Backbone as a printed PyTorch tensor [residue, N CA C, xyz], in Angstrom:
tensor([[[ 26.3050, -28.4260, -56.9550],
         [ 26.4820, -28.1700, -55.5500],
         [ 25.6380, -26.9700, -55.1450]],

        [[ 24.8810, -27.1240, -54.0380],
         [ 24.0370, -26.0400, -53.5410],
         [ 24.8560, -25.0840, -52.6920]],

        [[ 24.4870, -23.8090, -52.8390],
         [ 25.1590, -22.7770, -52.0550],
         [ 24.5120, -22.7040, -50.6680]],

        [[ 25.2710, -22.7360, -49.6190],
         [ 24.7840, -22.6690, -48.2430],
         [ 24.8190, -21.2090, -47.8050]],

        [[ 23.6720, -20.7490, -47.3000],
         [ 23.6420, -19.3570, -46.8530],
         [ 23.4710, -19.3160, -45.3420]],

        [[ 23.9300, -18.2400, -44.7390],
         [ 23.8490, -18.0860, -43.2960],
         [ 24.6530, -16.8800, -42.8600]],

        [[ 24.8660, -16.7790, -41.5700],
         [ 25.6330, -15.6770, -41.0120],
         [ 26.9940, -16.1880, -40.5770]],

        [[ 27.9540, -15.3420, -40.7870],
         [ 29.2760, -15.6800, -40.2620],
         [ 29.3210, -15.2480, -38.7990]],

        [[ 30.3090, -15.7180, -38.1000],
         [ 30.4680, -15.3630, -36.6970],
         [ 30.6600, -13.8530, -36.5410]],

        [[ 31.3910, -13.2330, -37.4120],
         [ 31.6330, -11.7930, -37.3520],
         [ 30.3310, -11.0270, -37.5770]],

        [[ 29.5330, -11.4520, -38.5550],
         [ 28.2550, -10.7900, -38.8110],
         [ 27.3250, -10.9220, -37.6060]],

        [[ 27.3180, -12.0670, -36.9970],
         [ 26.4710, -12.2840, -35.8230],
         [ 26.9260, -11.4140, -34.6510]],

        [[ 28.2260, -11.2970, -34.4170],
         [ 28.7490, -10.4550, -33.3420],
         [ 28.4140,  -8.9900, -33.5780]],

        [[ 28.5030,  -8.5370, -34.8180],
         [ 28.1570,  -7.1500, -35.1360],
         [ 26.6730,  -6.9150, -34.8740]],

        [[ 25.8130,  -7.8270, -35.2810],
         [ 24.3720,  -7.6840, -35.0780],
         [ 24.0380,  -7.6580, -33.5880]],

        [[ 24.6410,  -8.5360, -32.7980],
         [ 24.4050,  -8.5680, -31.3530],
         [ 24.9210,  -7.2830, -30.7070]],

        [[ 26.0680,  -6.7960, -31.1300],
         [ 26.6260,  -5.5530, -30.5840],
         [ 25.7040,  -4.3680, -30.8560]],

        [[ 25.1910,  -4.2740, -32.0560],
         [ 24.2650,  -3.1880, -32.3990],
         [ 22.9990,  -3.2940, -31.5460]],

        [[ 22.4870,  -4.4920, -31.3710],
         [ 21.2900,  -4.6890, -30.5600],
         [ 21.5340,  -4.2690, -29.1040]],

        [[ 22.6950,  -4.6290, -28.5660],
         [ 23.0230,  -4.2580, -27.1780],
         [ 23.1250,  -2.7500, -27.0390]],

        [[ 23.7540,  -2.1020, -27.9870],
         [ 23.8930,  -0.6330, -27.9410],
         [ 22.5080,   0.0230, -27.9980]],

        [[ 21.6510,  -0.4430, -28.8900],
         [ 20.3110,   0.1300, -28.9950],
         [ 19.5040,  -0.0820, -27.7160]],

        [[ 19.6090,  -1.2510, -27.1140],
         [ 18.8640,  -1.5230, -25.8840],
         [ 19.3690,  -0.6910, -24.7130]],

        [[ 20.6840,  -0.5630, -24.5740],
         [ 21.2180,   0.1870, -23.4330],
         [ 20.9420,   1.6750, -23.5450]],

        [[ 20.8020,   2.1990, -24.7370],
         [ 20.4700,   3.6200, -24.8750],
         [ 18.9640,   3.8430, -24.9030]],

        [[ 18.2210,   2.8740, -25.3910],
         [ 16.7780,   3.0410, -25.5400],
         [ 15.9610,   2.7260, -24.3080]],

        [[ 16.3550,   1.7420, -23.5200],
         [ 15.5560,   1.3460, -22.3590],
         [ 15.4470,   2.4330, -21.2950]],

        [[ 16.5250,   3.1280, -20.9250],
         [ 16.3500,   4.2140, -19.9430],
         [ 15.4170,   5.3090, -20.4670]],

        [[ 15.5110,   5.6320, -21.7310],
         [ 14.6200,   6.6390, -22.3010],
         [ 13.1830,   6.1460, -22.2810]],

        [[ 12.9700,   4.8820, -22.5590],
         [ 11.6310,   4.3130, -22.5410],
         [ 11.0650,   4.3290, -21.1220]],

        [[ 11.9120,   4.0620, -20.1290],
         [ 11.4750,   4.1030, -18.7330],
         [ 11.0440,   5.5270, -18.3590]],

        [[ 11.8340,   6.5280, -18.7300],
         [ 11.4790,   7.9220, -18.4600],
         [ 10.1840,   8.3010, -19.1730]],

        [[ 10.0360,   7.8300, -20.3980],
         [  8.8310,   8.0720, -21.1860],
         [  7.6010,   7.5170, -20.4570]],

        [[  7.7130,   6.3000, -19.9370],
         [  6.6030,   5.6940, -19.1930],
         [  6.2840,   6.4660, -17.9170]],

        [[  7.3200,   6.8660, -17.1710],
         [  7.1030,   7.6400, -15.9460],
         [  6.4370,   8.9810, -16.2470]],

        [[  6.8900,   9.6370, -17.3150],
         [  6.3070,  10.9320, -17.6930],
         [  4.8480,  10.7790, -18.1050]],

        [[  4.5400,   9.7320, -18.8470],
         [  3.1530,   9.5040, -19.2630],
         [  2.2650,   9.1700, -18.0710]],

        [[  2.7660,   8.3680, -17.1450],
         [  1.9950,   8.0440, -15.9380],
         [  1.7450,   9.3050, -15.1220]],

        [[  2.7600,  10.1460, -14.9980],
         [  2.6120,  11.4020, -14.2530],
         [  1.5190,  12.2640, -14.8850]],

        [[  1.5710,  12.4360, -16.1960],
         [  0.5710,  13.2550, -16.8870],
         [ -0.8320,  12.6740, -16.7230]],

        [[ -0.9550,  11.3750, -16.8600],
         [ -2.2740,  10.7330, -16.7320],
         [ -2.8350,  10.9060, -15.3250]],

        [[ -2.0010,  10.7420, -14.3110],
         [ -2.4800,  10.8550, -12.9330],
         [ -2.8600,  12.2910, -12.5860]],

        [[ -2.0870,  13.2380, -13.0560],
         [ -2.4430,  14.6410, -12.8210],
         [ -3.7530,  14.9590, -13.5290]],

        [[ -3.9080,  14.4720, -14.7450],
         [ -5.1520,  14.7010, -15.4810],
         [ -6.3470,  14.0680, -14.7770]],

        [[ -6.1590,  12.8830, -14.1910],
         [ -7.2390,  12.2370, -13.4450],
         [ -7.6730,  13.0940, -12.2560]],

        [[ -6.6930,  13.6320, -11.5410],
         [ -7.0360,  14.4210, -10.3660],
         [ -7.6650,  15.7580, -10.7590]],

        [[ -7.1090,  16.3980, -11.7760],
         [ -7.6770,  17.6680, -12.2440],
         [ -9.0970,  17.4410, -12.7710]],

        [[ -9.3230,  16.3140, -13.4400],
         [-10.6760,  15.9830, -13.9120],
         [-11.6270,  15.8120, -12.7270]],

        [[-11.1610,  15.1980, -11.6470],
         [-11.9930,  15.0410, -10.4510],
         [-12.3180,  16.4020,  -9.8440]],

        [[-11.3530,  17.3000,  -9.8390],
         [-11.5900,  18.6460,  -9.3260],
         [-12.6030,  19.3830, -10.2070]],

        [[-12.4490,  19.2600, -11.5090],
         [-13.3710,  19.9150, -12.4410],
         [-14.7800,  19.3460, -12.2970]],

        [[-14.8560,  18.0400, -12.1440],
         [-16.1620,  17.3930, -11.9440],
         [-16.8140,  17.9060, -10.6620]],

        [[-16.0450,  17.9950,  -9.5900],
         [-16.5710,  18.4960,  -8.3120],
         [-17.0900,  19.9200,  -8.4700]],

        [[-16.3190,  20.7300,  -9.1450],
         [-16.7030,  22.1260,  -9.3630],
         [-17.9880,  22.2240, -10.1840]],

        [[-18.0640,  21.4470, -11.2670],
         [-19.2530,  21.5150, -12.1180],
         [-20.4890,  20.9720, -11.3960]],

        [[-20.3060,  19.9500, -10.5660],
         [-21.4350,  19.4210,  -9.7880],
         [-21.9200,  20.4430,  -8.7580]],

        [[-21.0040,  21.1930,  -8.1570],
         [-21.4050,  22.2350,  -7.2060],
         [-22.2340,  23.3010,  -7.9190]],

        [[-21.8040,  23.6850,  -9.1130],
         [-22.5690,  24.6660,  -9.8920],
         [-23.9340,  24.1110, -10.2950]],

        [[-23.9510,  22.8770, -10.7580],
         [-25.1860,  22.2470, -11.2280],
         [-26.1890,  22.0480, -10.0880]],

        [[-25.7020,  21.5890,  -8.9470],
         [-26.5760,  21.2760,  -7.8220],
         [-26.9500,  22.5050,  -6.9970]],

        [[-26.1470,  23.5450,  -7.1180],
         [-26.4300,  24.7590,  -6.3550],
         [-26.0970,  24.6430,  -4.8840]],

        [[-25.1870,  23.7360,  -4.5370],
         [-24.7240,  23.6260,  -3.1520],
         [-23.2920,  23.0970,  -3.1280]],

        [[-22.7630,  22.9760,  -1.9410],
         [-21.3760,  22.5460,  -1.7440],
         [-21.1850,  21.0980,  -2.1850]],

        [[-20.0570,  20.8670,  -2.8710],
         [-19.6190,  19.5190,  -3.2240],
         [-18.1860,  19.3910,  -2.7250]],

        [[-17.8840,  18.2670,  -2.0810],
         [-16.5650,  18.0670,  -1.4910],
         [-15.8270,  16.9300,  -2.1680]],

        [[-14.5330,  17.0820,  -2.2140],
         [-13.5970,  16.0870,  -2.7240],
         [-12.6450,  15.8180,  -1.5680]],

        [[-12.5420,  14.5620,  -1.1380],
         [-11.6640,  14.2780,  -0.0070],
         [-10.8640,  13.0000,  -0.2690]],

        [[ -9.7100,  12.9320,   0.3580],
         [ -8.8820,  11.7330,   0.2050],
         [ -9.4090,  10.6290,   1.1030]],

        [[ -9.2280,   9.4000,   0.6530],
         [ -9.6420,   8.2510,   1.4570],
         [ -8.8210,   7.0390,   1.0600]],

        [[ -8.5100,   6.2110,   2.0150],
         [ -7.8020,   4.9680,   1.7100],
         [ -8.7670,   3.7860,   1.6520]],

        [[ -9.9970,   3.9880,   2.1140],
         [-10.9770,   2.8970,   2.0640],
         [-12.0140,   3.1800,   0.9770]],

        [[-11.5020,   3.4310,  -0.2180],
         [-12.3210,   3.7870,  -1.3740],
         [-13.3260,   2.6990,  -1.7490]],

        [[-13.0540,   1.4400,  -1.3990],
         [-13.9510,   0.3480,  -1.7870],
         [-15.0530,   0.0880,  -0.7640]],

        [[-15.0260,   0.7900,   0.3570],
         [-16.0570,   0.6080,   1.3810],
         [-17.3810,   1.1890,   0.8950]],

        [[-18.4680,   0.7030,   1.4410],
         [-19.7860,   1.2270,   1.0880],
         [-19.8990,   2.7040,   1.4500]],

        [[-19.2440,   3.1020,   2.5280],
         [-19.2380,   4.4950,   2.9550],
         [-17.7980,   4.8950,   3.2910]],

        [[-17.0610,   5.3970,   2.2890],
         [-15.6610,   5.7750,   2.5220],
         [-15.5460,   6.8880,   3.5700]],

        [[-14.4740,   6.8370,   4.3350],
         [-14.2240,   7.8320,   5.3780],
         [-13.1690,   8.8050,   4.8700]],

        [[-13.4760,  10.0770,   4.9370],
         [-12.5330,  11.0990,   4.4790],
         [-11.3650,  11.2410,   5.4450]],

        [[-10.2070,  11.5470,   4.8930],
         [ -9.0290,  11.8090,   5.7020],
         [ -8.1790,  10.6060,   6.0000]],

        [[ -8.6320,   9.4120,   5.6380],
         [ -7.8320,   8.2070,   5.8650],
         [ -6.6770,   8.1570,   4.8760]],

        [[ -5.6170,   7.4610,   5.2550],
         [ -4.4860,   7.2490,   4.3670],
         [ -3.4090,   8.2980,   4.5370]],

        [[ -2.3670,   8.1300,   3.7530],
         [ -1.2220,   9.0360,   3.8300],
         [ -1.3960,  10.2790,   2.9790]],

        [[ -2.0580,  10.1360,   1.8470],
         [ -2.2050,  11.2680,   0.9460],
         [ -3.2450,  10.9710,  -0.1180]],

        [[ -3.3860,  11.8910,  -1.0460],
         [ -4.3660,  11.7660,  -2.1200],
         [ -4.0620,  10.5820,  -3.0320]],

        [[ -2.8240,  10.1100,  -3.0310],
         [ -2.4670,   8.9530,  -3.8710],
         [ -3.1900,   7.6850,  -3.4350]],

        [[ -3.7490,   7.6690,  -2.2100],
         [ -4.4650,   6.4980,  -1.7030],
         [ -5.8920,   6.3890,  -2.2470]],

        [[ -6.3580,   7.4170,  -2.9400],
         [ -7.6930,   7.4280,  -3.5020],
         [ -8.4910,   8.6060,  -2.9780]],

        [[ -9.6520,   8.8640,  -3.5990],
         [-10.4880,   9.9710,  -3.1700],
         [-11.9480,   9.6950,  -3.4720]],

        [[-12.7880,  10.4750,  -2.8340],
         [-14.2350,  10.3590,  -3.0140],
         [-14.8020,  11.7680,  -3.2050]],

        [[-15.7900,  11.8830,  -4.0850],
         [-16.4930,  13.1450,  -4.3170],
         [-17.9260,  12.9400,  -3.8300]],

        [[-18.4170,  13.8890,  -3.0160],
         [-19.7760,  13.7330,  -2.5110],
         [-20.5050,  15.0670,  -2.4250]],

        [[-21.8190,  14.9800,  -2.6080],
         [-22.7110,  16.1290,  -2.4670],
         [-22.7240,  16.4820,  -0.9820]],

        [[-22.4810,  17.7560,  -0.6540],
         [-22.2580,  18.1110,   0.7440],
         [-22.9920,  19.3970,   1.1420]],

        [[-24.3110,  19.4480,   1.0490],
         [-25.0280,  20.6840,   1.4040],
         [-24.9530,  21.0170,   2.8920]],

        [[-24.6560,  20.0350,   3.7390],
         [-24.6210,  20.2760,   5.1880],
         [-23.2150,  20.5560,   5.7130]],

        [[-22.2140,  20.6480,   4.8200],
         [-20.8330,  20.9190,   5.2080],
         [-20.2710,  19.8230,   6.1250]],

        [[-20.5540,  18.5660,   5.7910],
         [-20.0630,  17.4300,   6.5760],
         [-18.5710,  17.2210,   6.3080]],

        [[-17.8950,  16.5740,   7.2430],
         [-16.4680,  16.2990,   7.0700],
         [-16.2120,  14.9940,   6.3210]],

        [[-17.2370,  14.1600,   6.2120],
         [-17.1480,  12.8870,   5.5020],
         [-18.5470,  12.5740,   4.9510]],

        [[-18.6800,  11.7450,   3.9320],
         [-20.0230,  11.4630,   3.4050],
         [-20.9390,  10.8910,   4.4920]],

        [[-22.1180,  11.4990,   4.7260],
         [-23.0130,  10.9970,   5.7670],
         [-23.7500,   9.7170,   5.3690]],

        [[-23.8900,   9.5060,   4.0630],
         [-24.5530,   8.2850,   3.5950],
         [-24.0770,   7.9700,   2.1830]],

        [[-24.3070,   6.7430,   1.7470],
         [-23.8350,   6.3110,   0.4300],
         [-24.5630,   7.0120,  -0.7120]],

        [[-25.7810,   7.5070,  -0.4650],
         [-26.5400,   8.1140,  -1.5510],
         [-26.0300,   9.5000,  -1.9560]],

        [[-25.1230,  10.1180,  -1.1810],
         [-24.5620,  11.4200,  -1.5560],
         [-23.2400,  11.2850,  -2.3040]],

        [[-22.7260,  10.0700,  -2.4050],
         [-21.4460,   9.8550,  -3.0810],
         [-21.6530,   9.9670,  -4.5880]],

        [[-20.8520,  10.8310,  -5.2050],
         [-20.9540,  11.0670,  -6.6440],
         [-19.9130,  10.2820,  -7.4310]],

        [[-18.7310,  10.1190,  -6.8420],
         [-17.6520,   9.4260,  -7.5580],
         [-16.6020,   8.9600,  -6.5500]],

        [[-16.0160,   7.8160,  -6.8320],
         [-14.9430,   7.2770,  -5.9950],
         [-13.7820,   6.9110,  -6.9160]],

        [[-12.5690,   7.2040,  -6.4870],
         [-11.3900,   6.8920,  -7.2890],
         [-10.4380,   6.0150,  -6.4880]],

        [[ -9.9190,   4.9890,  -7.1370],
         [ -8.9780,   4.0880,  -6.4710],
         [ -7.5940,   4.7320,  -6.3600]],

        [[ -6.6650,   4.0870,  -5.6590],
         [ -5.3110,   4.6480,  -5.5050],
         [ -4.6050,   4.8230,  -6.8430]],

        [[ -3.6790,   5.7730,  -6.8460],
         [ -2.8520,   5.9840,  -8.0280],
         [ -1.8670,   4.8350,  -8.1390]],

        [[ -1.6440,   4.3610,  -9.3390],
         [ -0.7400,   3.2270,  -9.5370],
         [  0.6840,   3.7250,  -9.7550]],

        [[  1.6030,   2.8340,  -9.5300],
         [  3.0050,   3.1560,  -9.7600],
         [  3.8240,   3.0240,  -8.5000]],

        [[  5.1060,   2.9460,  -8.6980],
         [  6.0440,   2.7740,  -7.5980],
         [  6.4160,   4.1260,  -7.0130]],

        [[  6.2480,   4.2570,  -5.7270],
         [  6.6330,   5.4580,  -4.9880],
         [  5.9570,   6.7190,  -5.4980]],

        [[  4.6710,   6.6430,  -5.7960],
         [  3.9140,   7.8060,  -6.2450],
         [  3.2920,   8.4820,  -5.0360]],

        [[  3.4040,   9.8080,  -4.9740],
         [  2.7440,  10.5610,  -3.8990],
         [  2.0420,  11.7710,  -4.5030]],

        [[  0.9100,  12.0920,  -3.9300],
         [  0.1440,  13.2930,  -4.2880],
         [ -0.3140,  13.8780,  -2.9590]],

        [[  0.4180,  14.8910,  -2.5010],
         [  0.1940,  15.4340,  -1.1600],
         [ -0.1970,  16.9010,  -1.2390]],

        [[ -1.1400,  17.2690,  -0.3750],
         [ -1.5920,  18.6480,  -0.3070],
         [ -0.9610,  19.3810,   0.8550]],

        [[ -0.8690,  20.7060,   0.7200],
         [ -0.3520,  21.4880,   1.8400],
         [ -1.4220,  21.5840,   2.9270]],

        [[ -1.1620,  22.3460,   3.9670],
         [ -2.0370,  22.3430,   5.1470],
         [ -3.5010,  22.6590,   4.8310]],

        [[ -3.7720,  23.4900,   3.8380],
         [ -5.1560,  23.8480,   3.5140],
         [ -5.9180,  22.7060,   2.8440]],

        [[ -5.2360,  21.8920,   2.0800],
         [ -5.9090,  20.8330,   1.3200],
         [ -5.2780,  19.4730,   1.5860]],

        [[ -4.8590,  19.2700,   2.7960],
         [ -4.2380,  18.0110,   3.1660],
         [ -5.2130,  16.8360,   3.0370]],

        [[ -6.4830,  17.0600,   3.3690],
         [ -7.4510,  15.9620,   3.3370],
         [ -8.6960,  16.2280,   2.5000]],

        [[ -9.0630,  17.4900,   2.2380],
         [-10.3030,  17.7480,   1.4870],
         [-10.2660,  19.0890,   0.7660]],

        [[-11.1220,  19.1600,  -0.2730],
         [-11.3300,  20.3770,  -1.0500],
         [-12.8390,  20.5460,  -1.1780]],

        [[-13.3300,  21.7370,  -0.8910],
         [-14.7670,  22.0090,  -0.9760],
         [-15.0160,  23.0290,  -2.0880]],

        [[-16.0410,  22.7830,  -2.8760],
         [-16.4800,  23.7430,  -3.8830],
         [-17.8460,  24.2740,  -3.4740]],

        [[-17.9700,  25.5920,  -3.4470],
         [-19.2350,  26.2340,  -3.0990],
         [-20.1740,  26.1880,  -4.3020]],

        [[-21.4170,  26.5640,  -4.0790],
         [-22.4310,  26.5630,  -5.1350],
         [-22.0510,  27.4880,  -6.2900]],

        [[-21.1630,  28.4430,  -6.0320],
         [-20.7080,  29.3750,  -7.0710],
         [-19.5990,  28.7890,  -7.9360]],

        [[-19.0710,  27.6230,  -7.5520],
         [-17.9630,  27.0090,  -8.2760],
         [-16.6090,  27.4280,  -7.7550]],

        [[-16.6170,  28.3310,  -6.8030],
         [-15.3510,  28.7750,  -6.2020],
         [-14.9450,  27.7980,  -5.0990]],

        [[-13.6660,  27.7480,  -4.8300],
         [-13.1720,  26.9170,  -3.7390],
         [-13.6540,  27.5380,  -2.4340]],

        [[-14.2410,  26.7290,  -1.5930],
         [-14.8300,  27.2180,  -0.3420],
         [-13.8130,  27.1790,   0.7840]],

        [[-12.9810,  28.1990,   0.8540],
         [-12.0530,  28.3530,   1.9660],
         [-10.8540,  27.4240,   1.9760]],

        [[-10.7670,  26.5010,   1.0550],
         [ -9.6310,  25.5850,   1.0330],
         [ -8.9270,  25.7080,  -0.3100]],

        [[ -7.9080,  26.5060,  -0.3500],
         [ -7.1340,  26.6660,  -1.5620],
         [ -5.6800,  26.3440,  -1.2320]],

        [[ -4.8980,  26.0160,  -2.2190],
         [ -3.5020,  25.7160,  -1.9440],
         [ -2.8490,  24.9450,  -3.0610]],

        [[ -1.8830,  24.1200,  -2.6800],
         [ -1.0800,  23.3670,  -3.6390],
         [ -1.0820,  21.8840,  -3.3240]],

        [[ -1.0330,  21.1050,  -4.3780],
         [ -0.8040,  19.6680,  -4.2860],
         [  0.4950,  19.3910,  -5.0240]],

        [[  1.3010,  18.4940,  -4.4960],
         [  2.5660,  18.1390,  -5.1410],
         [  2.5280,  16.6710,  -5.5140]],

        [[  2.8130,  16.3920,  -6.7810],
         [  2.8460,  15.0110,  -7.2780],
         [  4.2980,  14.6350,  -7.5340]],

        [[  4.7670,  13.5940,  -6.8700],
         [  6.1330,  13.1100,  -7.0270],
         [  6.1150,  11.6030,  -7.2900]],

        [[  7.2180,  11.0940,  -7.7980],
         [  7.3810,   9.6560,  -7.9630],
         [  8.7870,   9.2840,  -7.5260]],

        [[  9.2720,   8.1480,  -7.9430],
         [ 10.5720,   7.6530,  -7.4920],
         [ 11.7200,   8.5890,  -7.8740]],

        [[ 11.4840,   9.5250,  -8.7910],
         [ 12.5340,  10.4760,  -9.1830],
         [ 12.6770,  11.6110,  -8.1900]],

        [[ 11.7350,  11.7430,  -7.2590],
         [ 11.8280,  12.7390,  -6.1950],
         [ 11.5100,  14.1590,  -6.6370]],

        [[ 12.0110,  15.1230,  -5.8540],
         [ 11.7930,  16.5350,  -6.1450],
         [ 12.5930,  16.9390,  -7.3780]],

        [[ 12.2960,  18.1020,  -7.8570],
         [ 13.0060,  18.6010,  -9.0190],
         [ 12.0790,  18.7660, -10.2010]],

        [[ 12.6490,  18.8430, -11.3880],
         [ 11.8300,  19.1110, -12.5720],
         [ 10.8590,  17.9880, -12.9230]],

        [[ 11.0190,  16.8010, -12.3310],
         [ 10.0970,  15.7000, -12.6050],
         [  8.8490,  15.7550, -11.7270]],

        [[  8.8750,  16.5680, -10.6790],
         [  7.6880,  16.7210,  -9.8310],
         [  6.7750,  17.7800, -10.4420]],

        [[  5.5190,  17.7660, -10.0430],
         [  4.5550,  18.7340, -10.5440],
         [  3.7710,  19.3180,  -9.3710]],

        [[  3.4570,  20.6010,  -9.4770],
         [  2.6940,  21.3070,  -8.4610],
         [  1.3590,  21.7000,  -9.0810]],

        [[  0.2890,  21.2530,  -8.4630],
         [ -1.0560,  21.6170,  -8.8960],
         [ -1.5110,  22.7350,  -7.9660]],

        [[ -1.6950,  23.9210,  -8.5170],
         [ -2.0810,  25.0840,  -7.7350],
         [ -3.4890,  25.4990,  -8.1200]],

        [[ -4.2910,  25.8160,  -7.1330],
         [ -5.5990,  26.3830,  -7.4440],
         [ -5.9510,  27.4320,  -6.3960]],

        [[ -6.3060,  28.6070,  -6.8750],
         [ -6.7050,  29.6990,  -5.9890],
         [ -8.1840,  29.5800,  -5.6340]],

        [[ -8.7020,  30.5710,  -4.9530],
         [-10.1080,  30.5520,  -4.5550],
         [-11.0520,  30.4920,  -5.7510]],

        [[-10.6110,  30.9790,  -6.9100],
         [-11.4700,  30.9420,  -8.0950],
         [-11.7570,  29.5110,  -8.5320]],

        [[-10.9050,  28.5650,  -8.1250],
         [-11.1150,  27.1630,  -8.4690],
         [-10.4780,  26.7460,  -9.7750]],

        [[ -9.8530,  27.6680, -10.4830],
         [ -9.2110,  27.3370, -11.7560],
         [ -7.8070,  26.7890, -11.4890]],

        [[ -7.5220,  25.6410, -12.0450],
         [ -6.2980,  24.9100, -11.7390],
         [ -5.1480,  25.3500, -12.6370]],

        [[ -3.9460,  25.3810, -12.0480],
         [ -2.7180,  25.6430, -12.8030],
         [ -1.7020,  24.5700, -12.4100]],

        [[ -1.0120,  24.0260, -13.3960],
         [ -0.0020,  22.9870, -13.1410],
         [  1.3490,  23.5500, -13.5370]],

        [[  2.3220,  23.4060, -12.6460],
         [  3.6680,  23.8960, -12.9560],
         [  4.7030,  22.8540, -12.5730]],

        [[  5.8350,  22.9610, -13.1920],
         [  6.9500,  22.0570, -12.9460],
         [  7.5720,  22.3920, -11.5910]],

        [[  7.9260,  21.3670, -10.8390],
         [  8.5940,  21.5760,  -9.5600],
         [ 10.0650,  21.8970,  -9.7630]],

        [[ 10.7410,  22.1890,  -8.6600],
         [ 12.1790,  22.4090,  -8.6990],
         [ 12.8160,  21.6930,  -7.5090]],

        [[ 14.0760,  21.9100,  -7.2700],
         [ 14.7760,  21.2030,  -6.2070],
         [ 14.2190,  21.5410,  -4.8230]],

        [[ 13.5650,  22.6990,  -4.6870],
         [ 13.0150,  23.0760,  -3.3880],
         [ 11.6100,  22.5000,  -3.1620]],

        [[ 11.0470,  21.8200,  -4.1490],
         [  9.7240,  21.2340,  -4.0170],
         [  9.7510,  20.1560,  -2.9460]],

        [[  8.7950,  20.2270,  -2.0340],
         [  8.7110,  19.2490,  -0.9590],
         [  7.7760,  18.1100,  -1.3850]],

        [[  8.3260,  16.9290,  -1.5340],
         [  7.5240,  15.7830,  -1.9780],
         [  6.7700,  15.1140,  -0.8290]],

        [[  6.9770,  15.5400,   0.3850],
         [  6.2800,  14.9400,   1.5240],
         [  5.7570,  16.0200,   2.4720]],

        [[  4.8200,  16.8640,   1.9960],
         [  4.3200,  17.9120,   2.9100],
         [  3.4670,  17.3290,   4.0200]]])
């Protein structure tokens, strides 16, 4: 007679119970992990764009501007469109101090909107729509803070990107008083 192997009903219930416990404790942590990684990646993308703008201003010896735009895919994006920096941005060579790229040949880089649910990247009054870097690499009269928030809202999950006139960026954790919709 051959021995039949398999699981008993009790063994199967124990295995399913353990799986349910692991999923209910692990999935929320995994969701937070994904949100935190997306936040870090998006902040790094924006800081990289700022660094690129600064280095191009130094290299070219004239003003380079970074501005928000919602029509990033247009041949000539218009600065200031959209709700905030999360809608996308464009970097352009700006020796004439224009408010938007005057032609497609001065555009250095274009970035599409930030992905994710309920993501915002908003600047205060000084940098609501644009940031200018002078030929010296310093911020040209537009310094301030950007706040990055997601569906978790204000608090320790938000981040504040601060840059003074020197142009060197600092990132700090937000708190309950952080305004996610400046």
